[in-house]
Rosetta silent file (secondary structure, phi, psi, omega in degrees, C-alpha in Angstrom):
SEQUENCE: MARGSAGVSALARHLRVLDAFDPLRPFLTLTEIARAAGLSASTAHRLVSELTAHGLLERLPDRTYRLGVRLWEYASRTPGAVGLREVARPWLEAVHRRVRQHTQLGVLQGGDVLFIERVSYPDAVVNATLIGGRIPAHASSAGLVLLAYADAERVAAIARGPFRRYTPHTISGPAQLRAELDRVRRWGFAVADGHIHVESRGIAVPVRGAGGEVIAALGVVVPNDDSSPRPIADLLTAAAVGASRDLARASGHATPEALGVSQRSLAFIAELEREAAAVREG
SCORE:     score description
SCORE:     0.000 S_00000001
   1 L     0.000  138.451 -178.201   53.735  -17.234   44.634 S_00000001
   2 L   -63.396  142.073 -179.978   55.149  -20.592   45.650 S_00000001
   3 E  -126.554  147.373  178.607   57.090  -22.437   42.967 S_00000001
   4 L   -82.245 -176.751 -177.291   58.015  -26.077   42.600 S_00000001
   5 L   -64.153  -25.043  179.802   61.408  -27.540   41.908 S_00000001
   6 L   -89.636    5.426  178.591   60.921  -27.095   38.162 S_00000001
   7 L    79.871   13.351  179.061   60.187  -23.393   38.573 S_00000001
   8 L   -98.831  131.027 -177.210   56.479  -23.784   37.761 S_00000001
   9 E   -65.618  156.132  177.682   54.085  -21.973   40.076 S_00000001
  10 H   -59.770  -40.690  179.218   51.563  -23.924   42.124 S_00000001
  11 H   -61.901  -42.877 -178.823   48.752  -22.113   40.317 S_00000001
  12 H   -61.315  -38.691  179.596   50.180  -23.067   36.918 S_00000001
  13 H   -68.136  -39.077  176.073   50.275  -26.729   37.911 S_00000001
  14 H   -62.864  -40.325  179.890   46.661  -26.614   39.102 S_00000001
  15 H   -66.411  -34.565  177.092   45.645  -25.004   35.823 S_00000001
  16 H   -61.984  -36.024  176.279   47.425  -27.747   33.889 S_00000001
  17 H   -65.219  -46.919 -179.934   45.194  -30.246   35.664 S_00000001
  18 H   -64.573  -36.162 -179.581   42.048  -28.299   34.777 S_00000001
  19 H   -70.065  -13.736  177.792   43.248  -27.876   31.190 S_00000001
  20 L   -65.552  -23.896 -179.360   43.452  -31.656   30.834 S_00000001
  21 L   -90.028  141.511  174.101   39.666  -31.677   30.470 S_00000001
  22 E  -147.691  174.133 -175.644   37.976  -30.599   27.257 S_00000001
  23 L   -59.129  -26.048  178.858   34.551  -31.085   25.633 S_00000001
  24 L   -89.624  -13.419  179.124   35.668  -34.371   24.054 S_00000001
  25 E  -131.995   68.049 -176.707   37.270  -35.627   27.286 S_00000001
  26 L   -78.074  -17.786 -178.473   34.943  -34.532   30.094 S_00000001
  27 L  -124.675  123.939 -176.906   35.715  -37.569   32.283 S_00000001
  28 E  -134.191  145.274  171.012   39.311  -38.573   33.078 S_00000001
  29 L   -80.484  168.668  178.342   41.039  -41.008   35.391 S_00000001
  30 H   -61.770  -39.174  178.255   43.893  -39.878   37.593 S_00000001
  31 H   -62.914  -42.322  179.593   46.359  -41.577   35.249 S_00000001
  32 H   -66.257  -38.059  177.561   44.878  -39.772   32.232 S_00000001
  33 H   -63.288  -46.166 -179.675   45.021  -36.443   34.057 S_00000001
  34 H   -59.736  -43.715 -179.107   48.678  -36.966   34.938 S_00000001
  35 H   -65.224  -46.868 -177.362   49.532  -37.880   31.353 S_00000001
  36 H   -66.757  -34.585 -177.777   47.621  -34.963   29.797 S_00000001
  37 H   -87.800   -7.019 -179.023   49.025  -32.441   32.293 S_00000001
  38 L    68.123   39.208 -177.256   52.595  -33.760   32.051 S_00000001
  39 L  -118.861  156.069  172.745   52.799  -34.456   35.781 S_00000001
  40 L   -69.143  160.240 -178.592   54.063  -37.334   37.851 S_00000001
  41 H   -60.792  -40.578 -178.082   51.439  -39.614   39.349 S_00000001
  42 H   -67.858  -42.019  178.497   52.161  -38.394   42.882 S_00000001
  43 H   -65.566  -42.789  179.123   51.985  -34.707   41.929 S_00000001
  44 H   -61.722  -41.932  179.940   48.785  -35.258   39.964 S_00000001
  45 H   -60.913  -43.921 -179.918   47.239  -37.102   42.900 S_00000001
  46 H   -64.738  -45.937 -178.241   48.035  -34.244   45.278 S_00000001
  47 H   -66.385  -42.483  179.461   46.751  -31.534   42.947 S_00000001
  48 H   -63.037  -39.841  177.957   43.601  -33.439   42.056 S_00000001
  49 H   -61.931  -41.970  178.860   42.884  -34.005   45.749 S_00000001
  50 H   -65.001  -45.888 -178.949   43.234  -30.273   46.446 S_00000001
  51 H   -65.104  -37.129  178.330   41.010  -29.293   43.529 S_00000001
  52 H   -66.976  -40.640 -179.448   38.407  -31.868   44.530 S_00000001
  53 H   -61.908  -29.539 -178.810   38.403  -30.645   48.127 S_00000001
  54 L   -97.603    6.186  175.757   37.581  -27.129   46.898 S_00000001
  55 L    81.051    8.588  179.346   34.864  -28.233   44.460 S_00000001
  56 L   -84.503  -21.180  168.805   36.822  -27.420   41.317 S_00000001
  57 E  -127.079  156.556  175.539   36.883  -31.107   40.389 S_00000001
  58 E  -127.256  135.012  178.469   34.357  -33.817   41.231 S_00000001
  59 E   -95.994  129.451 -177.375   35.153  -37.503   41.766 S_00000001
  60 L   -97.547  163.879 -178.202   32.590  -39.927   40.353 S_00000001
  61 L   -57.406  -28.666 -179.753   31.714  -43.428   41.596 S_00000001
  62 L   -85.335   11.063  177.504   33.729  -45.054   38.782 S_00000001
  63 L    72.458   15.193  168.903   36.844  -43.166   40.025 S_00000001
  64 L   -91.982  167.184 -179.534   36.925  -40.775   37.107 S_00000001
  65 E  -122.442  154.157  172.728   36.934  -37.006   37.581 S_00000001
  66 E  -139.700  163.263  177.598   35.087  -34.154   35.923 S_00000001
  67 E   -62.659  141.236 -174.804   35.216  -30.369   36.234 S_00000001
  68 L   -84.532  158.362 -179.892   33.335  -29.192   39.304 S_00000001
  69 H   -63.121  -25.684 -178.667   30.220  -27.076   39.520 S_00000001
  70 H   -62.548  -30.080  175.528   32.155  -24.432   41.417 S_00000001
  71 H   -62.753  -39.552  177.126   33.914  -23.485   38.185 S_00000001
  72 H   -63.013  -37.831  178.350   30.507  -22.728   36.692 S_00000001
  73 H   -60.230  -44.549  178.782   29.770  -20.529   39.718 S_00000001
  74 H   -63.442  -45.130 -177.716   32.908  -18.514   39.061 S_00000001
  75 H   -61.753  -36.679 -176.975   32.171  -18.247   35.345 S_00000001
  76 H   -68.663  -13.979 -179.019   28.628  -17.041   35.992 S_00000001
  77 L   -90.581  -12.220 -177.794   29.982  -14.049   37.899 S_00000001
  78 L   -77.744  137.937  177.477   32.077  -12.644   35.056 S_00000001
  79 L   -83.662    1.248 -174.946   30.542   -9.736   33.107 S_00000001
  80 L   -82.643 -104.275 -173.228   32.506  -10.725   29.983 S_00000001
  81 H   -60.998  -34.719 -178.038   31.669  -13.764   27.876 S_00000001
  82 H   -65.644  -45.589  177.591   28.699  -14.797   30.001 S_00000001
  83 H   -62.570  -40.794  176.875   26.960  -11.436   29.598 S_00000001
  84 H   -60.368  -44.312 -179.433   27.723  -11.464   25.883 S_00000001
  85 H   -61.100  -43.667 -178.963   26.286  -14.953   25.584 S_00000001
  86 H   -65.307  -41.966 -179.259   23.065  -13.963   27.342 S_00000001
  87 H   -68.628  -40.709 -174.717   22.557  -10.864   25.217 S_00000001
  88 H   -80.191  -20.761 -173.136   23.374  -12.584   21.936 S_00000001
  89 H   -53.796  -46.861  179.504   21.424  -15.810   22.524 S_00000001
  90 H   -60.818  -31.923  179.294   18.041  -14.531   21.220 S_00000001
  91 H   -73.063  -36.042  173.079   19.749  -13.303   18.061 S_00000001
  92 H   -60.970  -43.324 -179.974   21.398  -16.683   17.553 S_00000001
  93 H   -62.213  -40.521 -179.848   17.979  -18.281   17.909 S_00000001
  94 H   -63.441  -42.203  176.560   16.493  -15.906   15.336 S_00000001
  95 H   -65.681  -43.162 -176.424   19.216  -16.795   12.820 S_00000001
  96 H   -61.024  -37.949  179.723   18.925  -20.486   13.626 S_00000001
  97 H   -60.660  -28.770 -178.623   15.194  -20.516   12.900 S_00000001
  98 H   -91.109  -39.804 -175.259   15.943  -19.371    9.364 S_00000001
  99 H   -83.229  -37.752  177.476   19.129  -21.270    8.596 S_00000001
 100 L    57.711   41.183  174.110   18.196  -24.509   10.405 S_00000001
 101 L  -132.847 -119.450  175.236   21.796  -25.711   10.613 S_00000001
 102 E  -113.674  133.762  172.573   24.406  -24.600   13.179 S_00000001
 103 E  -126.446  134.952 -171.991   24.550  -21.057   14.580 S_00000001
 104 E  -148.435  160.913 -177.770   27.362  -20.139   16.968 S_00000001
 105 E  -128.040  127.980 -177.751   29.115  -17.357   18.846 S_00000001
 106 E  -132.050  154.096  175.408   32.879  -17.233   19.340 S_00000001
 107 E  -127.209  157.186 -177.955   35.504  -15.034   20.968 S_00000001
 108 E   -85.194  126.390  176.833   39.241  -14.873   20.364 S_00000001
 109 E  -130.691  104.377 -175.685   41.418  -16.597   22.960 S_00000001
 110 L    62.814 -123.867  178.234   45.091  -16.574   22.082 S_00000001
 111 L   -98.207   12.394 -176.277   45.372  -18.148   18.646 S_00000001
 112 E  -119.599  163.369  164.649   42.015  -19.922   18.880 S_00000001
 113 E   -97.029  126.580  173.811   38.329  -19.210   18.670 S_00000001
 114 E  -100.219  121.400 -177.340   36.557  -20.194   21.880 S_00000001
 115 E   -91.557  118.611 -174.205   32.912  -20.972   21.178 S_00000001
 116 E  -102.641   -9.212  175.963   30.701  -19.751   24.010 S_00000001
 117 E  -157.274  148.024  178.334   27.310  -20.524   22.490 S_00000001
 118 E  -158.044  141.320  174.584   25.872  -22.758   19.780 S_00000001
 119 E  -126.835  130.183 -173.016   22.422  -23.790   18.542 S_00000001
 120 E  -144.182  163.928  167.052   22.131  -26.835   16.262 S_00000001
 121 L  -107.237  143.880 -176.955   19.907  -29.491   14.772 S_00000001
 122 L   -58.398  -32.519 -176.601   20.981  -33.128   15.220 S_00000001
 123 L   -98.975   18.496  178.793   20.881  -33.829   11.473 S_00000001
 124 L   -72.679  171.460 -178.060   22.724  -30.658   10.448 S_00000001
 125 L   -61.207  160.355 -179.624   25.936  -30.682    8.430 S_00000001
 126 L   -57.038  133.913  179.445   29.217  -31.831   10.041 S_00000001
 127 L  -141.437  133.054 -175.524   30.546  -29.279   12.529 S_00000001
 128 L   -91.395    0.374 -174.173   33.740  -29.544   14.590 S_00000001
 129 L   -99.584  151.789  173.764   32.776  -27.037   17.294 S_00000001
 130 L  -134.649  156.950  173.248   31.281  -27.526   20.747 S_00000001
 131 L   -63.175  126.725 -175.556   30.311  -25.041   23.431 S_00000001
 132 L    86.084   -0.808  178.301   33.521  -24.478   25.348 S_00000001
 133 L   -92.760  165.426 -177.785   35.548  -25.930   22.477 S_00000001
 134 E  -126.094  149.203  173.374   38.311  -24.269   20.493 S_00000001
 135 E  -134.568  137.271  175.451   39.309  -24.145   16.831 S_00000001
 136 E   -53.623  134.873 -172.069   42.502  -22.517   15.495 S_00000001
 137 H   -59.899  -34.506 -176.239   41.550  -19.045   14.348 S_00000001
 138 H   -68.697  -18.649 -173.843   43.066  -19.400   10.868 S_00000001
 139 H   -97.704   -8.119 -171.746   40.814  -22.393   10.084 S_00000001
 140 L  -116.176  143.210  175.608   37.454  -20.954   11.122 S_00000001
 141 H   -61.333  -38.951  176.940   35.229  -18.299    9.566 S_00000001
 142 H   -63.104  -41.738  178.389   34.674  -16.924   13.072 S_00000001
 143 H   -63.655  -39.848  179.028   38.424  -16.848   13.623 S_00000001
 144 H   -64.302  -39.054  175.924   39.033  -15.030   10.352 S_00000001
 145 H   -61.630  -47.503 -177.265   36.501  -12.365   11.333 S_00000001
 146 H   -66.171  -38.615  178.138   38.117  -11.898   14.729 S_00000001
 147 H   -69.657  -31.925 -179.013   41.637  -11.769   13.280 S_00000001
 148 H   -61.469  -26.391 -178.366   40.566   -9.272   10.617 S_00000001
 149 L  -115.328   12.469  178.998   39.863   -6.756   13.380 S_00000001
 150 L   -83.979  168.759  178.862   42.544   -7.867   15.850 S_00000001
 151 L   -72.040  157.823 -174.174   45.700   -5.938   16.660 S_00000001
 152 H   -60.955  -34.999 -179.359   48.725   -6.335   14.402 S_00000001
 153 H   -65.094  -40.449  178.952   50.764   -8.192   17.025 S_00000001
 154 H   -63.730  -45.223  179.725   48.117  -10.890   17.410 S_00000001
 155 H   -63.255  -42.455 -179.625   47.889  -11.373   13.648 S_00000001
 156 H   -62.475  -39.570  179.654   51.673  -11.466   13.303 S_00000001
 157 H   -63.681  -41.350 -179.871   51.958  -14.134   15.988 S_00000001
 158 H   -73.080  -34.900  179.762   49.416  -16.354   14.252 S_00000001
 159 H   -65.257  -21.248  177.532   50.944  -15.700   10.838 S_00000001
 160 L   -74.285  -11.112  177.242   54.189  -17.200   12.104 S_00000001
 161 L    80.823 -172.544    2.774   52.350  -20.516   12.354 S_00000001
 162 L   -74.801  160.236  179.543   52.156  -23.377   12.606 S_00000001
 163 L  -108.002  108.244  177.188   49.026  -23.732   10.484 S_00000001
 164 L   -71.729  130.524 -179.153   47.044  -26.853   11.244 S_00000001
 165 L  -105.823  118.473  177.000   45.519  -28.212    8.022 S_00000001
 166 L   -89.982  -36.927  179.931   42.181  -29.985    8.322 S_00000001
 167 L  -142.310  172.544  175.743   41.530  -30.239    4.570 S_00000001
 168 L   -62.628  -14.130 -177.796   43.310  -29.134    1.369 S_00000001
 169 L   -93.607   -8.234 -179.421   41.254  -25.923    1.600 S_00000001
 170 L   -65.225  138.617  175.149   42.485  -24.841    5.047 S_00000001
 171 L   -57.749  132.476 -170.238   44.599  -21.670    5.051 S_00000001
 172 L  -129.480   10.361 -179.946   48.182  -22.883    5.255 S_00000001
 173 L  -162.516  163.403 -175.545   50.514  -19.879    5.160 S_00000001
 174 H   -63.596  -39.986 -179.312   50.957  -16.229    6.192 S_00000001
 175 H   -64.470  -42.876  178.769   50.419  -14.722    2.737 S_00000001
 176 H   -64.556  -39.985  178.521   47.185  -16.638    2.270 S_00000001
 177 H   -62.916  -48.506 -177.510   46.037  -15.642    5.758 S_00000001
 178 H   -65.103  -36.243  177.471   46.716  -11.938    5.249 S_00000001
 179 H   -64.297  -39.069  179.781   44.982  -11.958    1.855 S_00000001
 180 H   -68.821  -38.358  178.407   41.925  -13.558    3.446 S_00000001
 181 H   -66.169  -36.770  174.593   41.859  -11.017    6.281 S_00000001
 182 H   -61.609  -41.088 -179.847   41.960   -8.190    3.730 S_00000001
 183 H   -64.592  -41.085  178.900   39.004   -9.802    1.982 S_00000001
 184 H   -61.251  -43.062 -179.807   37.055  -10.045    5.250 S_00000001
 185 H   -65.725  -33.625  177.790   37.595   -6.359    5.939 S_00000001
 186 H   -71.897  -43.956 -174.965   36.383   -5.462    2.421 S_00000001
 187 H   -81.803  -31.492 -174.376   33.333   -7.711    2.491 S_00000001
 188 L    87.838    3.535  176.757   32.405   -7.365    6.160 S_00000001
 189 L  -154.269  162.897  179.827   32.092  -11.138    6.564 S_00000001
 190 E  -116.011  144.983  174.611   34.187  -14.291    6.263 S_00000001
 191 E  -127.181  128.829  178.108   33.511  -17.446    4.268 S_00000001
 192 E  -124.183   94.540 -177.893   35.401  -20.674    4.913 S_00000001
 193 E   -84.508  108.599  176.626   34.454  -23.239    2.284 S_00000001
 194 L    66.467   24.534 -177.410   35.585  -26.687    3.410 S_00000001
 195 L   -72.558  -30.733 -179.435   38.327  -25.355    5.679 S_00000001
 196 L  -111.932  -38.084  174.169   37.586  -27.838    8.489 S_00000001
 197 L  -141.541  134.965 -172.321   35.394  -30.426    6.747 S_00000001
 198 L   -62.788  -21.913 -179.268   34.914  -30.567    2.984 S_00000001
 199 L   -86.390   -6.340 -170.112   31.133  -30.853    3.352 S_00000001
 200 E  -117.311  146.220  176.450   30.812  -27.756    5.535 S_00000001
 201 E  -124.789  130.344  174.168   30.925  -24.014    4.939 S_00000001
 202 E  -102.847  137.065  175.406   31.416  -21.444    7.664 S_00000001
 203 E  -132.292  131.124 -175.795   30.099  -17.890    7.332 S_00000001
 204 E  -146.316  155.271  179.185   30.676  -15.335   10.100 S_00000001
 205 E  -135.585  160.926  179.558   30.365  -11.610   10.849 S_00000001
 206 E   -79.698  147.319  169.140   31.684   -9.358   13.626 S_00000001
 207 E  -112.749  129.010 -174.109   29.768   -8.443   16.779 S_00000001
 208 E  -105.168  148.805  176.668   30.818   -5.095   18.214 S_00000001
 209 L   -83.956 -174.883 -175.879   30.927   -3.870   21.782 S_00000001
 210 L   -60.810  -30.179 -179.480   29.628   -0.593   23.151 S_00000001
 211 L   -90.249    5.027  179.703   32.735    1.254   21.967 S_00000001
 212 L    91.188   -3.876 -179.942   32.552   -0.126   18.443 S_00000001
 213 L   -78.401  148.531  178.133   35.355   -2.660   18.924 S_00000001
 214 E   -77.467  122.158 -176.049   34.900   -6.195   17.609 S_00000001
 215 E  -116.891  -13.021 -177.340   34.405   -8.477   20.605 S_00000001
 216 E  -160.918  171.601  174.574   32.939  -11.643   19.067 S_00000001
 217 E  -127.326  132.492  175.841   31.976  -13.390   15.849 S_00000001
 218 E  -105.823  125.551 -174.903   28.487  -14.611   15.015 S_00000001
 219 E  -147.391  172.860  175.241   28.460  -17.378   12.437 S_00000001
 220 E  -130.487  157.265  168.475   26.787  -20.388   10.909 S_00000001
 221 E  -121.128  120.238 -173.371   28.001  -23.720    9.585 S_00000001
 222 E  -131.794  170.264  176.936   25.971  -24.819    6.570 S_00000001
 223 E   -58.782  141.640 -179.005   26.378  -27.268    3.681 S_00000001
 224 L   -86.236   91.746 -178.829   29.276  -26.395    1.396 S_00000001
 225 L  -121.622 -167.881 -176.572   27.493  -25.844   -1.914 S_00000001
 226 L   -94.143    8.797 -177.761   27.748  -23.396   -4.778 S_00000001
 227 L   -71.299  157.242  177.488   25.154  -20.952   -3.438 S_00000001
 228 L   -69.798  135.939  176.929   26.030  -17.326   -2.789 S_00000001
 229 L   -77.692   -9.494 -171.834   26.981  -16.655    0.839 S_00000001
 230 H   -59.731  -45.529 -179.470   25.560  -13.124    0.650 S_00000001
 231 H   -59.323  -41.974  178.798   21.970  -13.839    1.842 S_00000001
 232 H   -69.062  -39.431  178.125   23.222  -15.633    4.946 S_00000001
 233 H   -61.269  -39.589  177.789   25.880  -12.970    5.510 S_00000001
 234 H   -65.136  -41.424  177.061   23.181  -10.291    5.365 S_00000001
 235 H   -61.144  -46.771  178.791   21.056  -12.233    7.850 S_00000001
 236 H   -62.419  -41.011 -179.207   24.030  -12.628   10.195 S_00000001
 237 H   -62.708  -42.740  177.855   24.953   -8.961    9.864 S_00000001
 238 H   -61.457  -43.992  179.463   21.450   -7.864   10.821 S_00000001
 239 H   -66.030  -40.267 -179.945   21.496  -10.150   13.854 S_00000001
 240 H   -64.979  -39.137  176.898   24.995   -9.005   14.843 S_00000001
 241 H   -64.462  -40.899  177.123   23.946   -5.365   14.656 S_00000001
 242 H   -61.942  -44.212  177.806   20.946   -6.175   16.837 S_00000001
 243 H   -64.223  -40.983  178.777   23.144   -7.949   19.386 S_00000001
 244 H   -63.315  -39.474  178.051   25.645   -5.087   19.293 S_00000001
 245 H   -63.672  -42.237  179.326   22.836   -2.604   19.872 S_00000001
 246 H   -66.032  -36.989  175.634   21.579   -4.593   22.861 S_00000001
 247 H   -63.654  -41.371  179.337   25.098   -4.722   24.293 S_00000001
 248 H   -65.935  -40.610  177.658   25.409   -0.967   23.860 S_00000001
 249 H   -62.137  -40.445 -179.432   22.052   -0.408   25.523 S_00000001
 250 H   -62.438  -29.460 -179.814   23.096   -2.593   28.431 S_00000001
 251 H   -99.308    0.358  178.331   26.137   -0.379   28.963 S_00000001
 252 L    78.446   22.409 -176.199   24.282    2.863   28.285 S_00000001
 253 L  -121.826   21.974 -178.654   26.178    3.697   25.076 S_00000001
 254 L   -73.943  129.660  175.278   23.661    2.992   22.316 S_00000001
 255 L  -139.919  152.009  176.300   23.609    5.624   19.554 S_00000001
 256 H   -57.470  -34.778 -178.905   22.234    5.601   15.987 S_00000001
 257 H   -64.981  -30.980 -178.341   25.769    6.246   14.754 S_00000001
 258 H   -66.170  -26.082 -179.333   26.996    3.064   16.427 S_00000001
 259 H   -73.874  -46.205  176.516   24.667    1.010   14.238 S_00000001
 260 L    58.933   40.421 -178.283   25.967    2.375   10.948 S_00000001
 261 L  -129.529  162.482 -178.382   23.308    0.665    8.830 S_00000001
 262 L   -77.342  166.744  177.349   20.754    1.701    6.233 S_00000001
 263 H   -62.240  -37.024  178.110   17.030    2.169    6.836 S_00000001
 264 H   -63.208  -41.672  177.422   16.365   -1.018    4.853 S_00000001
 265 H   -66.126  -39.003  178.280   18.743   -2.895    7.087 S_00000001
 266 H   -62.007  -36.416  177.137   17.106   -1.407   10.170 S_00000001
 267 H   -65.065  -39.588  178.024   13.748   -2.704    8.960 S_00000001
 268 H   -65.993  -40.990  177.921   15.237   -6.162    8.572 S_00000001
 269 H   -61.591  -39.583  178.109   16.761   -5.911   12.048 S_00000001
 270 H   -61.512  -37.355  177.170   13.337   -4.986   13.414 S_00000001
 271 H   -63.981  -45.051  176.913   11.942   -8.150   11.852 S_00000001
 272 H   -65.801  -33.403  178.865   14.643  -10.224   13.517 S_00000001
 273 H   -60.683  -38.038  178.156   14.043   -8.331   16.749 S_00000001
 274 H   -62.894  -39.595  177.858   10.472   -9.626   16.822 S_00000001
 275 H   -68.679  -41.231  178.867   11.802  -13.151   16.526 S_00000001
 276 H   -63.211  -38.833  178.879   14.460  -12.504   19.169 S_00000001
 277 H   -65.122  -36.487  178.287   11.813  -11.060   21.514 S_00000001
 278 H   -64.145  -36.107  177.105    9.715  -14.182   21.051 S_00000001
 279 H   -66.016  -44.398 -178.075   12.708  -16.261   22.151 S_00000001
 280 H   -63.738  -35.466 -175.017   13.251  -14.105   25.232 S_00000001
 281 H   -83.948   -8.188  175.810    9.595  -14.305   26.225 S_00000001
 282 L   154.166    0.000    0.000    9.321  -17.975   26.066 S_00000001
């Protein structure tokens, strides 16, 4: 692959341009792109022109740029996160109807949680996540769930820090992180009281793939009060099992053993399934 004078591949430089955009900065000028990507104005101009010519960026009448629709076309072809999002969406809706706050689905990307789906009410509690947005894994209930079942190397890398602190309650060191991950594995769910905003509480559970591996986290963000997290955790667990079952069915690997839940839980899942089916049908 061709490399520039600084030893950075052409592809890497193009990706730096695309990475300049995020959910909070969807529209950027050429100068802003150059600054965010750490490129000279001339290099940024050339790369942006190439990406625009191929539909990966779009130039607007006010001379700002945004990510192009062609990126969505590529994303829609992947069987990974997009398929997971489609399968899990009815279950998110079923949880959302009961919780009436924020319900979201995240996957682990490096040291962050990437949120691929979210359902919210405008007047719900403060939430720092957006679809396509990232939060450091150590600070999020979804991230704690995903790290609790991640490989040791991934956990060790994150435990080395740095730990971004959003509030005094955010996990801020390796010992605290490992203790919390042990707790998640014992409980089967994560609770993050005021870790990102003091008024907000995150609760999340694992979603498993066809082989039983944890592939995502299903969670809610609700007011940070003194109530027990267990009822919401049970609701999330039922929905996550339902989503996991649907994923297994889609791949032809669904078995009763894969569910690993009681008859009472199965009855609750059936109740949520009726709500999820109503979402799918219209």
